[in-house]
N, CA, C and O of each residue as an XYZ file, in Angstrom:
612
protein
N       0.836     -1.185      0.000
C       0.000      0.000      0.000
C       0.883      1.251      0.000
O       1.900      1.307      0.690
N       0.485      2.227     -0.767
C       1.223      3.478     -0.890
C       0.948      4.343      0.336
O      -0.199      4.506      0.752
N       2.014      4.892      0.905
C       1.862      5.804      2.039
C       2.025      7.236      1.546
O       3.058      7.591      0.978
N       0.994      8.058      1.767
C       1.059      9.474      1.423
C       0.931     10.267      2.711
O      -0.010     10.088      3.484
N       1.900     11.148      2.923
C       1.907     12.008      4.109
C       1.996     13.446      3.615
O       2.846     13.775      2.788
N       1.113     14.299      4.127
C       1.067     15.694      3.694
C       1.397     16.589      4.874
O       0.783     16.503      5.938
N       2.394     17.461      4.659
C       2.836     18.377      5.709
C       3.030     19.769      5.099
O       3.090     19.898      3.876
N       3.129     20.808      5.931
C       3.394     22.146      5.387
C       4.688     22.164      4.559
O       5.695     21.563      4.933
N       4.630     22.866      3.437
C       5.768     22.928      2.512
C       6.901     23.779      3.075
O       6.677     24.754      3.793
N       8.124     23.380      2.727
C       9.314     24.146      3.088
C      10.164     24.369      1.836
O       9.964     23.726      0.806
N      11.112     25.291      1.954
C      12.036     25.532      0.840
C      12.875     24.294      0.543
O      13.207     24.037     -0.614
N      13.220     23.528      1.571
C      13.977     22.292      1.348
C      13.197     21.326      0.466
O      13.780     20.643     -0.376
N      11.884     21.267      0.657
C      11.054     20.398     -0.180
C      11.135     20.844     -1.639
O      11.227     20.015     -2.544
N      11.102     22.160     -1.863
C      11.186     22.693     -3.226
C      12.515     22.314     -3.870
O      12.557     21.936     -5.041
N      13.594     22.415     -3.111
C      14.916     22.047     -3.638
C      14.980     20.556     -3.967
O      15.662     20.158     -4.911
N      14.280     19.742     -3.202
C      14.254     18.299     -3.446
C      13.440     17.966     -4.699
O      13.867     17.154     -5.520
N      12.278     18.589     -4.843
C      11.375     18.266     -5.951
C      11.809     18.865     -7.287
O      11.647     18.222     -8.324
N      12.348     20.064     -7.285
C      12.623     20.800     -8.529
C      13.361     19.986     -9.599
O      12.935     20.004    -10.753
N      14.452     19.268     -9.270
C      15.156     18.543    -10.334
C      14.375     17.345    -10.886
O      14.713     16.810    -11.942
N      13.331     16.931    -10.167
C      12.553     15.761    -10.592
C      11.147     16.131    -11.065
O      10.309     15.254    -11.271
N      10.889     17.434    -11.239
C       9.553     17.863    -11.660
C       9.207     17.231    -13.005
O      10.043     17.161    -13.906
N       7.967     16.775    -13.125
C       7.556     16.114    -14.372
C       7.603     17.104    -15.532
O       7.411     18.307    -15.353
N       7.862     16.574    -16.718
C       8.074     17.406    -17.902
C       6.897     18.335    -18.177
O       7.101     19.508    -18.490
N       5.680     17.837    -18.068
C       4.506     18.673    -18.352
C       4.459     19.882    -17.421
O       4.084     20.974    -17.848
N       4.834     19.700    -16.159
C       4.851     20.823    -15.218
C       6.000     21.784    -15.518
O       5.833     23.000    -15.430
N       7.168     21.239    -15.873
C       8.296     22.109    -16.250
C       7.918     22.971    -17.452
O       8.159     24.178    -17.472
N       7.321     22.324    -18.454
C       6.919     23.052    -19.662
C       5.890     24.131    -19.338
O       5.953     25.240    -19.869
N       4.937     23.795    -18.458
C       3.885     24.749    -18.109
C       4.434     25.979    -17.397
O       4.076     27.104    -17.745
N       5.301     25.779    -16.404
C       5.818     26.944    -15.674
C       6.731     27.789    -16.560
O       6.748     29.013    -16.434
N       7.483     27.157    -17.446
C       8.337     27.926    -18.355
C       7.476     28.736    -19.331
O       7.752     29.910    -19.577
N       6.435     28.106    -19.885
C       5.571     28.803    -20.844
C       4.768     29.914    -20.179
O       4.592     30.986    -20.757
N       4.285     29.665    -18.977
C       3.406     30.624    -18.316
C       4.115     31.758    -17.609
O       3.583     32.863    -17.507
N       5.329     31.485    -17.115
C       6.003     32.512    -16.308
C       7.471     32.715    -16.665
O       8.096     33.670    -16.203
N       8.023     31.829    -17.482
C       9.447     31.914    -17.798
C      10.331     31.435    -16.664
O      11.543     31.647    -16.689
N       9.738     30.790    -15.667
C      10.505     30.349    -14.504
C      10.994     28.913    -14.657
O      10.361     28.080    -15.306
N      12.131     28.658    -14.042
C      12.646     27.301    -13.917
C      11.900     26.619    -12.771
O      11.262     27.302    -11.969
N      11.964     25.278    -12.674
C      11.203     24.570    -11.639
C      11.398     25.098    -10.220
O      10.415     25.319     -9.512
N      12.637     25.305     -9.790
C      12.855     25.772     -8.422
C      12.258     27.161     -8.216
O      11.619     27.421     -7.196
N      12.465     28.051     -9.183
C      11.887     29.398     -9.083
C      10.369     29.325     -8.964
O       9.771     30.028     -8.149
N       9.749     28.477     -9.776
C       8.288     28.358     -9.773
C       7.779     27.830     -8.442
O       6.778     28.323     -7.921
N       8.453     26.836     -7.887
C       8.037     26.285     -6.594
C       8.167     27.324     -5.485
O       7.243     27.505     -4.692
N       9.305     28.004     -5.426
C       9.521     29.002     -4.376
C       8.553     30.177     -4.523
O       8.001     30.656     -3.533
N       8.348     30.638     -5.752
C       7.407     31.733     -5.991
C       5.997     31.329     -5.579
O       5.297     32.088     -4.910
N       5.584     30.134     -5.981
C       4.237     29.660     -5.646
C       4.052     29.568     -4.139
O       3.005     29.945     -3.613
N       5.068     29.067     -3.443
C       4.992     28.992     -1.980
C       4.853     30.385     -1.367
O       4.030     30.601     -0.478
N       5.665     31.324     -1.851
C       5.652     32.686     -1.299
C       4.312     33.380     -1.508
O       3.895     34.189     -0.679
N       3.639     33.069     -2.610
C       2.366     33.710     -2.936
C       1.166     33.003     -2.306
O       0.033     33.458     -2.457
N       1.402     31.909     -1.612
C       0.314     31.086     -1.083
C      -0.054     31.436      0.349
O       0.799     31.786      1.165
N      -1.345     31.333      0.632
C      -1.818     31.413      2.014
C      -1.466     30.118      2.736
O      -1.130     30.117      3.920
N      -1.551     29.026      2.001
C      -1.208     27.706      2.516
C      -0.481     26.953      1.408
O      -0.867     27.030      0.242
N       0.563     26.232      1.771
C       1.287     25.397      0.810
C       1.689     24.109      1.516
O       2.081     24.122      2.683
N       1.586     23.004      0.799
C       1.846     21.693      1.380
C       2.762     20.874      0.485
O       2.926     21.145     -0.704
N       3.341     19.877      1.097
C       4.156     18.901      0.385
C       3.564     17.529      0.636
O       3.222     17.186      1.768
N       3.446     16.749     -0.424
C       3.011     15.361     -0.302
C       4.236     14.468     -0.457
O       4.926     14.494     -1.476
N       4.482     13.687      0.574
C       5.510     12.657      0.534
C       4.822     11.365      0.123
O       3.821     10.973      0.724
N       5.340     10.715     -0.875
C       4.823      9.412     -1.283
C       5.913      8.401     -0.985
O       7.018      8.472     -1.523
N       5.580      7.465     -0.124
C       6.547      6.467      0.343
C       7.835      7.128      0.830
O       8.936      6.662      0.537
N       7.678      8.222      1.579
C       8.807      8.878      2.232
C       9.595      9.864      1.391
O      10.601     10.397      1.860
N       9.168     10.123      0.166
C       9.916     11.017     -0.720
C       9.036     12.187     -1.165
O       7.848     12.004     -1.430
N       9.614     13.383     -1.246
C       8.889     14.556     -1.746
C       8.528     14.307     -3.207
O       9.405     14.123     -4.051
N       7.216     14.303     -3.498
C       6.782     14.038     -4.872
C       5.823     15.088     -5.424
O       5.710     15.240     -6.640
N       5.134     15.810     -4.548
C       4.144     16.792     -4.992
C       4.166     17.976     -4.036
O       4.270     17.804     -2.821
N       4.068     19.171     -4.592
C       3.867     20.375     -3.779
C       2.655     21.093     -4.350
O       2.458     21.143     -5.565
N       1.850     21.647     -3.456
C       0.638     22.318     -3.901
C       0.228     23.356     -2.869
O       0.689     23.347     -1.728
N      -0.646     24.247     -3.302
C      -1.101     25.279     -2.390
C      -2.180     26.130     -3.015
O      -2.703     25.828     -4.087
N      -2.499     27.206     -2.312
C      -3.514     28.139     -2.792
C      -3.212     29.516     -2.211
O      -2.838     29.653     -1.046
N      -3.383     30.522     -3.048
C      -3.191     31.900     -2.615
C      -4.421     32.723     -2.943
O      -5.081     32.484     -3.954
N      -4.726     33.677     -2.107
C      -5.882     34.544     -2.336
C      -5.573     35.516     -3.466
O      -4.550     36.199     -3.450
N      -6.473     35.571     -4.452
C      -6.314     36.553     -5.526
C      -7.382     37.640     -5.443
O      -7.256     38.683     -6.084
N      -8.433     37.404     -4.656
C      -9.436     38.435     -4.397
C     -10.046     38.153     -3.029
O     -10.886     37.266     -2.879
N      -9.611     38.920     -2.037
C     -10.055     38.704     -0.660
C     -11.540     39.039     -0.493
O     -12.257     38.336      0.219
N     -11.999     40.102     -1.142
C     -13.384     40.541     -1.009
C     -14.362     39.444     -1.433
O     -15.372     39.211     -0.770
N     -14.051     38.776     -2.544
C     -14.939     37.743     -3.065
C     -14.509     36.328     -2.680
O     -15.170     35.359     -3.052
N     -13.425     36.204     -1.949
C     -12.971     34.890     -1.502
C     -12.503     33.990     -2.629
O     -12.830     32.804     -2.657
N     -11.739     34.549     -3.561
C     -11.253     33.774     -4.708
C      -9.804     33.382     -4.469
O      -8.963     34.226     -4.161
N      -9.525     32.101     -4.612
C      -8.181     31.586     -4.437
C      -7.648     30.979     -5.717
O      -8.412     30.511     -6.562
N      -6.331     30.990     -5.855
C      -5.663     30.395     -7.017
C      -4.915     29.145     -6.562
O      -3.869     29.248     -5.921
N      -5.445     27.959     -6.891
C      -4.757     26.727     -6.517
C      -3.637     26.410     -7.507
O      -3.703     26.785     -8.678
N      -2.621     25.721     -7.024
C      -1.526     25.284     -7.883
C      -1.036     23.925     -7.390
O      -1.208     23.577     -6.222
N      -0.435     23.179     -8.278
C       0.146     21.879     -7.940
C       1.250     21.583     -8.942
O       1.053     21.699    -10.152
N       2.404     21.204     -8.433
C       3.542     20.799     -9.262
C       4.097     19.522     -8.666
O       4.224     19.401     -7.448
N       4.428     18.567     -9.525
C       4.866     17.288     -8.980
C       5.837     16.545     -9.865
O       6.248     17.017    -10.925
N       6.189     15.373     -9.393
C       7.104     14.479    -10.105
C       6.288     13.434    -10.873
O       5.057     13.446    -10.845
N       6.981     12.551    -11.545
C       6.313     11.462    -12.262
C       5.659     10.456    -11.326
O       4.939      9.570    -11.786
N       5.891     10.572    -10.032
C       5.226      9.684     -9.067
C       3.712      9.872     -9.108
O       2.967      8.969     -8.727
N       3.252     11.027     -9.563
C       1.810     11.249     -9.717
C       1.238     10.188    -10.649
O       0.178      9.622    -10.382
N       1.945      9.924    -11.742
C       1.488      8.935    -12.713
C       1.613      7.520    -12.151
O       0.720      6.691    -12.330
N       2.713      7.256    -11.479
C       2.966      5.927    -10.928
C       1.945      5.554     -9.862
O       1.513      4.404     -9.788
N       1.559      6.524     -9.037
C       0.647      6.277     -7.910
C      -0.660      7.043     -8.101
O      -1.171      7.656     -7.164
N      -1.195      7.003     -9.317
C      -2.332      7.859     -9.635
C      -3.579      7.561     -8.807
O      -4.327      8.486     -8.492
N      -3.828      6.311     -8.446
C      -5.032      6.012     -7.646
C      -4.963      6.695     -6.283
O      -5.925      7.332     -5.853
N      -3.837      6.561     -5.617
C      -3.663      7.206     -4.309
C      -3.708      8.725     -4.462
O      -4.283      9.418     -3.622
N      -3.109      9.238     -5.524
C      -3.118     10.679     -5.781
C      -4.548     11.184     -5.967
O      -4.917     12.221     -5.415
N      -5.351     10.461     -6.739
C      -6.734     10.878     -6.974
C      -7.541     10.891     -5.680
O      -8.310     11.820     -5.436
N      -7.368      9.867     -4.853
C      -8.089      9.827     -3.567
C      -7.721     11.029     -2.705
O      -8.597     11.690     -2.146
N      -6.424     11.310     -2.599
C      -5.973     12.448     -1.785
C      -6.460     13.775     -2.350
O      -6.816     14.680     -1.596
N      -6.477     13.894     -3.671
C      -6.864     15.175     -4.267
C      -8.329     15.501     -3.977
O      -8.685     16.674     -3.862
N      -9.172     14.494     -3.860
C     -10.569     14.752     -3.493
C     -10.671     15.332     -2.087
O     -11.469     16.237     -1.844
N      -9.866     14.814     -1.161
C      -9.868     15.335      0.208
C      -9.420     16.791      0.238
O     -10.013     17.610      0.940
N      -8.375     17.118     -0.523
C      -7.854     18.480     -0.517
C      -8.771     19.440     -1.248
O      -8.820     20.625     -0.919
N      -9.502     18.938     -2.242
C     -10.494     19.788     -2.911
C     -11.539     20.238     -1.894
O     -11.929     21.406     -1.885
N     -11.990     19.337     -1.052
C     -12.975     19.684     -0.019
C     -12.420     20.737      0.932
O     -13.128     21.668      1.315
N     -11.156     20.590      1.312
C     -10.528     21.573      2.207
C     -10.480     22.949      1.547
O     -10.833     23.951      2.169
N     -10.050     22.997      0.302
C      -9.951     24.284     -0.398
C     -11.324     24.912     -0.587
O     -11.479     26.126     -0.454
N     -12.323     24.085     -0.898
C     -13.673     24.620     -1.077
C     -14.237     25.194      0.219
O     -15.109     26.063      0.186
N     -13.747     24.718      1.346
C     -14.228     25.264      2.622
C     -13.577     26.616      2.932
O     -14.083     27.367      3.766
N     -12.478     26.928      2.277
C     -11.736     28.161      2.535
C     -12.058     29.291      1.551
O     -11.898     30.465      1.884
N     -12.506     28.946      0.354
C     -12.702     29.933     -0.716
C     -14.064     29.730     -1.371
O     -14.557     28.605     -1.455
N     -14.666     30.819     -1.831
C     -15.939     30.700     -2.541
C     -15.719     30.291     -3.998
O     -16.608     29.727     -4.636
N     -14.521     30.583     -4.512
C     -14.192     30.207     -5.891
C     -12.698     29.940     -5.989
O     -11.883     30.622     -5.368
N     -12.361     28.935     -6.783
C     -10.960     28.622     -7.090
C     -10.763     28.891     -8.572
O     -11.619     28.551     -9.389
N      -9.628     29.506     -8.921
C      -9.444     29.966    -10.300
C      -7.957     30.012    -10.625
O      -7.167     30.525     -9.832
N      -7.563     29.480    -11.791
C      -6.181     29.584    -12.251
C      -6.134     29.254    -13.737
O      -7.165     29.230    -14.409
N      -4.919     28.998    -14.250
C      -4.701     28.685    -15.660
C      -3.937     27.368    -15.763
O      -3.166     27.013    -14.872
N      -4.163     26.646    -16.868
C      -3.449     25.403    -17.132
C      -2.981     25.422    -18.586
O      -3.696     25.885    -19.475
N      -1.786     24.921    -18.811
C      -1.225     24.808    -20.160
C      -2.111     23.862    -20.967
O      -2.380     22.741    -20.535
N      -2.557     24.306    -22.120
C      -3.452     23.489    -22.942
C      -2.794     22.187    -23.399
O      -3.493     21.224    -23.710
N      -1.467     22.143    -23.444
C      -0.761     20.914    -23.834
C      -0.813     19.861    -22.732
O      -0.582     18.680    -22.988
N      -1.113     20.285    -21.518
C      -1.054     19.407    -20.348
C      -2.368     18.627    -20.221
O      -3.208     18.930    -19.375
N      -2.520     17.625    -21.076
C      -3.774     16.875    -21.168
C      -4.116     16.140    -19.873
O      -5.284     16.073    -19.488
N      -3.112     15.592    -19.205
C      -3.356     14.866    -17.955
C      -3.900     15.817    -16.894
O      -4.855     15.480    -16.195
N      -3.309     16.992    -16.768
C      -3.786     17.964    -15.778
C      -5.193     18.447    -16.103
O      -6.011     18.611    -15.198
N      -5.484     18.676    -17.372
C      -6.827     19.122    -17.750
C      -7.861     18.050    -17.406
O      -8.936     18.360    -16.892
N      -7.535     16.797    -17.691
C      -8.448     15.693    -17.376
C      -8.670     15.585    -15.867
O      -9.796     15.381    -15.414
N      -7.587     15.722    -15.089
C      -7.671     15.657    -13.628
C      -8.523     16.805    -13.086
O      -9.373     16.589    -12.222
N      -8.302     18.022    -13.584
C      -9.083     19.171    -13.133
C     -10.573     18.965    -13.404
O     -11.408     19.263    -12.550
N     -10.902     18.460    -14.578
C     -12.304     18.198    -14.891
C     -12.860     17.091    -13.998
O     -14.009     17.172    -13.563
N     -12.076     16.074    -13.724
C     -12.495     14.991    -12.831
C     -12.817     15.535    -11.443
O     -13.751     15.068    -10.790
N     -12.036     16.529    -10.990
C     -12.277     17.147     -9.688
C     -13.513     18.050     -9.684
O     -14.018     18.409     -8.621
N     -13.999     18.415    -10.875
C     -15.180     19.265    -10.960
C     -14.914     20.684    -11.418
O     -15.819     21.518    -11.399
N     -13.682     20.975    -11.832
C     -13.378     22.300    -12.363
C     -13.950     22.428    -13.768
O     -14.038     21.448    -14.508
N     -14.333     23.640    -14.121
C     -14.734     23.947    -15.485
C     -13.525     24.524    -16.206
O     -12.727     25.253    -15.618
N     -13.399     24.189    -17.492
C     -12.297     24.710    -18.308
C     -12.849     25.674    -19.344
O     -13.843     25.385    -20.011
N     -12.200     26.814    -19.471
C     -12.575     27.781    -20.484
C     -11.903     27.457    -21.810
O     -11.157     26.483    -21.907
N     -12.166     28.270    -22.833
C     -11.535     28.054    -24.136
C     -10.039     28.361    -24.081
O      -9.567     29.086    -23.206
N      -9.316     27.798    -25.028
C      -7.875     28.042    -25.113
C      -7.618     29.512    -25.436
O      -8.278     30.101    -26.292
N      -6.645     30.090    -24.731
C      -6.255     31.489    -24.918
C      -4.823     31.506    -25.440
O      -3.931     30.919    -24.827
N      -4.599     32.177    -26.569
C      -3.264     32.279    -27.158
C      -2.427     33.236    -26.311
O      -2.776     34.406    -26.155
N      -1.310     32.725    -25.761
C      -0.428     33.587    -24.961
C       0.828     33.980    -25.737
O       1.752     34.567    -25.175
N       0.855     33.654    -27.022
C       2.005     33.981    -27.865
C       2.890     32.774    -28.096
O       2.790     31.773    -27.386
N       3.745     32.869    -29.076
C       4.681     31.795    -29.434
C       3.978     30.472    -29.714
O       4.565     29.406    -29.529
N       2.727     30.534    -30.159
C       1.980     29.320    -30.477
C       1.526     28.534    -29.261
O       1.108     27.383    -29.390
N       1.602     29.137    -28.084
C       1.211     28.453    -26.848
C      -0.169     28.910    -26.403
O      -0.557     30.062    -26.594
N      -0.901     27.975    -25.804
C      -2.254     28.260    -25.346
C      -2.439     27.779    -23.912
O      -1.951     26.717    -23.528
N      -3.145     28.574    -23.142
C      -3.525     28.213    -21.778
C      -5.043     28.261    -21.688
O      -5.707     28.909    -22.497
N      -5.582     27.564    -20.691
C      -7.019     27.606    -20.424
C      -7.251     28.026    -18.984
O      -6.565     27.570    -18.069
N      -8.226     28.902    -18.797
C      -8.652     29.207    -17.441
C      -9.400     27.991    -16.903
O     -10.075     27.283    -17.651
N      -9.273     27.759    -15.598
C     -10.125     26.761    -14.950
C     -10.656     27.363    -13.666
O      -9.995     28.190    -13.038
N     -11.857     26.946    -13.276
C     -12.488     27.500    -12.086
C     -13.492     26.517    -11.499
O     -13.991     25.608    -12.162
N     -13.757     26.752    -10.226
C     -14.783     26.000     -9.513
C     -15.408     26.944     -8.490
O     -14.705     27.607     -7.728
N     -16.710     26.991     -8.487
C     -17.428     27.800     -7.503
C     -17.988     26.893     -6.424
O     -18.412     25.769     -6.690
N     -17.981     27.405     -5.198
C     -18.528     26.636     -4.080
C     -20.020     26.433     -4.310
O     -20.734     27.356     -4.701
N     -20.468     25.234     -4.066
C     -21.900     24.925     -4.238
C     -22.692     25.383     -3.033
O     -23.910     25.211     -2.992
């Protein structure tokens, strides 16, 4: 059985995960922000109200969090960056992601962010969680991103 342990994220976790970040996530952060994996992880942590690290079988494999983008309306921007262990342990990952979706929905009235249109696995996962995806938006250089959002029921 896969053991997943989630604790508050630290900079050490970012340094551990960055060299092993999955290609789709590396491509997304470079296309969306021009950042390298470590820069993206540290920036995301700094901008977050809450950030966590998921250890899978004792190893840092996923970092995720959420930051407020509109306090008045309670809108948060969720993010998640991980290693290929997400694919290897996808059943356990899916179970955990449902629990964290409930936690985030209790904190924010709406969750909203962008996903690289090339990142088919992430788009499928977001839809599975109940997020809506908007149309592809051209961000230049032939790259497209999609807005995704979920409103509290």
